C-alpha positions as CSV (number, residue, x, y, z in Angstrom):
1,M,-71.6,66.4,45.6
2,V,-72.0,63.1,47.1
3,S,-69.0,62.7,49.3
4,V,-67.4,59.5,50.5
5,R,-66.3,58.4,53.8
6,I,-64.1,54.6,54.1
7,R,-64.0,53.8,57.4
8,S,-60.7,53.2,59.0
9,T,-61.3,49.6,59.6
10,A,-61.9,48.7,56.1
11,L,-58.2,50.6,55.5
12,I,-56.6,48.2,57.9
13,P,-57.4,45.1,55.5
14,L,-56.3,46.8,52.1
15,M,-53.2,48.4,53.4
16,C,-52.1,44.8,54.2
17,T,-52.6,42.9,50.6
18,L,-50.5,46.4,49.8
19,A,-47.7,45.8,52.0
20,C,-47.6,41.8,51.1
21,S,-48.0,41.9,47.4
22,S,-45.2,44.6,47.4
23,S,-42.6,42.1,49.6
24,D,-40.8,38.6,49.0
25,D,-43.4,35.8,48.8
26,G,-40.4,33.5,49.6
27,A,-39.7,31.7,52.4
28,K,-36.3,33.7,54.0
29,P,-33.5,31.6,53.2
30,P,-31.8,29.3,56.0
31,E,-28.5,30.6,57.7
32,P,-25.6,29.1,56.3
33,I,-23.7,26.8,58.5
34,P,-20.5,25.4,58.4
35,V,-19.8,22.1,55.9
36,H,-16.8,19.8,56.7
37,V,-15.5,18.7,53.5
38,S,-13.6,15.2,52.8
39,G,-12.2,12.5,50.1
40,D,-9.5,11.2,48.0
41,A,-6.9,12.0,45.7
42,F,-6.0,8.9,43.2
43,A,-3.3,8.7,40.6
44,F,-4.9,7.5,37.9
45,T,-3.8,4.2,36.3
46,L,-4.3,2.4,33.0
47,P,-6.2,-0.6,33.6
48,G,-4.0,-3.8,35.7
49,N,-2.3,-1.3,37.9
50,P,-4.2,-0.1,40.7
51,Y,-5.3,3.5,41.9
52,G,-2.1,4.9,43.7
53,H,-2.9,8.0,46.4
54,I,-1.7,11.5,45.6
55,D,0.2,12.0,49.5
56,G,1.8,15.5,50.6
57,G,-0.6,17.3,47.6
58,T,-1.7,20.9,48.6
59,L,-6.0,21.3,48.1
60,S,-7.0,24.6,47.9
61,V,-10.6,26.1,47.2
62,L,-10.6,28.3,43.6
63,E,-13.5,30.6,45.4
64,A,-11.8,30.5,48.6
65,P,-8.3,30.7,48.5
66,D,-7.1,31.1,51.9
67,V,-9.0,27.4,52.6
68,S,-6.8,24.7,52.2
69,T,-5.2,21.2,53.2
70,V,-2.5,18.8,52.5
71,T,-3.6,15.9,51.2
72,D,-2.2,12.9,53.5
73,T,0.2,9.6,52.7
74,N,-3.4,7.4,51.1
75,G,-4.2,10.8,49.4
76,H,-6.9,11.4,51.9
77,F,-7.8,15.0,53.2
78,E,-9.8,16.9,55.7
79,L,-11.1,20.6,54.8
80,D,-13.1,23.0,57.3
81,G,-14.1,26.6,56.9
82,L,-16.3,26.9,54.2
83,M,-20.0,27.5,54.2
84,S,-23.6,25.7,53.1
85,G,-24.8,27.5,49.9
86,Q,-21.1,28.6,48.6
87,T,-19.9,27.6,46.0
88,A,-16.5,25.7,46.1
89,T,-14.5,24.1,43.3
90,F,-11.5,22.2,44.9
91,V,-7.9,22.2,43.5
92,L,-5.2,20.5,44.0
93,V,-1.4,21.4,43.1
94,A,1.1,18.1,43.8
95,Q,4.8,17.5,42.5
96,D,5.0,15.5,38.9
97,F,1.2,15.7,38.8
98,P,-0.6,18.2,36.6
99,E,-2.5,21.0,38.3
100,A,-6.0,19.7,38.9
101,Q,-9.9,20.5,39.7
102,T,-13.0,18.9,40.7
103,K,-16.3,20.4,39.5
104,S,-17.8,23.5,40.8
105,F,-20.0,22.4,44.1
106,T,-23.2,24.1,45.8
107,L,-21.9,22.9,49.4
108,P,-25.0,21.6,51.0
109,R,-26.6,21.5,54.4
110,G,-24.2,18.8,56.1
111,D,-20.7,17.3,55.5
112,L,-19.9,16.7,51.6
113,E,-18.2,13.4,51.8
114,K,-16.0,11.3,49.2
115,V,-14.6,14.2,47.1
116,T,-12.3,12.7,45.0
117,F,-9.5,13.4,42.4
118,Q,-8.7,11.1,39.5
119,V,-5.5,13.1,38.6
120,P,-2.7,10.8,35.8
121,N,1.0,11.6,36.6
122,Q,2.6,13.9,34.1
123,T,4.4,11.1,32.1
124,L,0.8,9.4,32.3
125,F,-1.0,12.6,31.1
126,D,1.2,13.3,27.6
127,I,0.9,9.4,27.2
128,L,-2.5,10.3,26.8
129,A,-2.5,13.4,25.1
130,S,0.0,12.1,22.8
131,G,-2.6,9.1,22.0
132,L,-5.5,11.3,20.9
133,K,-2.5,13.3,18.5
134,I,-3.1,16.6,20.8
135,T,-0.4,18.9,22.0
136,P,-2.5,20.6,25.4
137,D,-2.6,24.3,24.5
138,P,-1.5,26.0,28.0
139,K,-4.4,28.4,27.6
140,R,-7.0,26.1,27.8
141,C,-8.5,22.9,29.6
142,Q,-8.8,19.7,29.5
143,I,-12.3,18.6,30.9
144,V,-12.6,15.4,32.3
145,S,-16.2,13.3,33.8
146,T,-17.3,10.2,33.9
147,I,-20.8,8.8,33.2
148,T,-21.7,7.0,36.0
149,R,-24.3,4.2,36.5
150,V,-27.1,4.5,39.2
151,G,-25.2,3.7,42.7
152,K,-21.3,3.3,41.3
153,S,-18.7,5.5,41.8
154,I,-15.0,5.2,41.7
155,Y,-14.9,3.5,45.6
156,D,-16.7,0.1,44.0
157,S,-14.5,-2.3,41.9
158,G,-14.8,-3.3,38.4
159,A,-16.5,-1.1,35.4
160,H,-19.1,2.0,36.7
161,G,-19.9,3.6,33.7
162,E,-23.2,4.0,32.4
163,A,-22.7,2.6,28.7
164,G,-24.4,4.3,25.9
165,A,-24.6,7.5,26.5
166,T,-23.7,10.4,25.3
167,V,-22.7,14.2,26.5
168,T,-23.1,17.4,25.1
169,I,-21.1,20.6,26.6
170,E,-22.5,24.0,26.5
171,P,-21.2,26.8,25.1
172,A,-20.6,25.0,22.4
173,V,-16.8,24.2,21.5
174,D,-15.3,23.2,18.7
175,A,-16.2,19.6,17.2
176,T,-12.4,18.7,17.1
177,S,-12.4,19.4,21.4
178,G,-14.8,16.5,21.8
179,P,-16.4,14.6,23.2
180,I,-14.1,12.1,23.1
181,Y,-15.2,8.8,24.6
182,F,-13.1,6.3,26.6
183,N,-12.9,2.4,25.2
184,A,-13.8,-0.1,28.1
185,N,-10.3,-0.4,28.0
186,V,-9.7,3.0,30.0
187,I,-8.2,4.7,26.9
188,P,-9.7,8.1,24.7
189,D,-11.2,6.3,21.1
190,R,-12.0,9.3,18.7
191,T,-13.8,6.3,16.5
192,L,-17.0,5.9,19.8
193,T,-19.7,8.4,19.2
194,E,-21.1,7.3,22.7
195,S,-19.9,5.8,26.1
196,S,-18.3,2.7,27.3
197,E,-19.1,0.8,30.4
198,D,-16.0,2.7,31.5
199,G,-17.8,5.9,31.4
200,G,-15.2,8.2,30.8
201,V,-15.2,11.4,28.5
202,V,-13.2,14.2,27.6
203,F,-12.9,18.0,26.0
204,L,-9.6,18.8,25.0
205,N,-8.5,22.0,24.7
206,V,-11.1,24.3,25.6
207,P,-11.4,27.8,25.9
208,E,-10.7,29.2,29.6
209,G,-14.7,30.1,31.2
210,E,-17.8,28.2,32.5
211,Y,-19.3,25.3,31.3
212,T,-22.3,22.7,31.6
213,L,-21.8,19.4,30.7
214,T,-25.0,17.3,29.9
215,A,-25.8,13.5,29.8
216,H,-27.8,11.9,27.7
217,K,-29.4,8.8,27.6
218,D,-33.4,7.6,26.6
219,G,-35.0,6.3,29.9
220,V,-32.5,8.3,32.0
221,K,-31.6,10.9,33.7
222,F,-28.0,12.8,34.6
223,V,-26.7,15.0,37.0
224,P,-25.2,18.1,35.3
225,V,-22.1,19.0,35.8
226,H,-20.7,22.9,36.2
227,A,-16.9,23.4,35.5
228,K,-15.0,26.3,35.5
229,C,-12.4,25.9,33.1
230,R,-8.9,27.4,33.4
231,A,-5.6,27.9,31.7
232,N,-3.3,24.8,32.3
233,V,-5.6,22.5,34.6
234,L,-7.3,19.7,34.1
235,V,-10.4,19.5,35.0
236,N,-12.3,16.2,36.0
237,A,-15.4,15.7,37.9
238,S,-15.3,12.2,38.8
239,P,-17.6,9.6,40.5
240,P,-19.4,9.7,42.4
241,Y,-19.6,14.2,41.2
242,G,-19.7,13.6,37.8
243,L,-22.7,12.9,35.6
244,Q,-23.9,10.1,37.8
245,A,-26.9,8.7,36.8
246,L,-30.3,9.0,39.4
């Protein structure tokens, strides 16, 4: 019988190889850091009327309801108490306005600025719904976003949409829900098959759940939008955090 002896020094690299192969090859994620959030709540208006400011609205975080603040007389808000890497969906509740929320963010390692709300007052909301010949279902949500040109946002004057784009939603919804694109006069128009220079798009009476909106146009890449649809809430992923062209 032949015996084989393995020198102990040969076992060291073998053991290291086994140990290393069983560990996570990825780098250790950085420790979360505090994130300061700021932005503005605008009252959506029709062309010819300047945006108003939603003052005295309560702004909170869907995933962290204890974190909240109130918009000032200019609709501006500042918010602390959140950490990088955290998911945050910002919610606005204000008198005479439907409850509204932003897209869902994964918070960056640094300040998150220019988070915006575009919310029609309840009267204008009802007028727009009537024009679309729908009755908003209180058990469903309405999802709106803007397909936006490179470098443009709500803070720029004039139209900021990327014309000629289409939008899909996953999971899919009934075709009667949308997409419905806004025309150049900022009115939802069921006859349009792609975005206008306004860039607006809406999906109506969407069942509760989580959705991803994706914009499509040859030669252009867009940031997708992740939305949490809740009953009787208006979700508006508005610029500069909508379907932004890269």
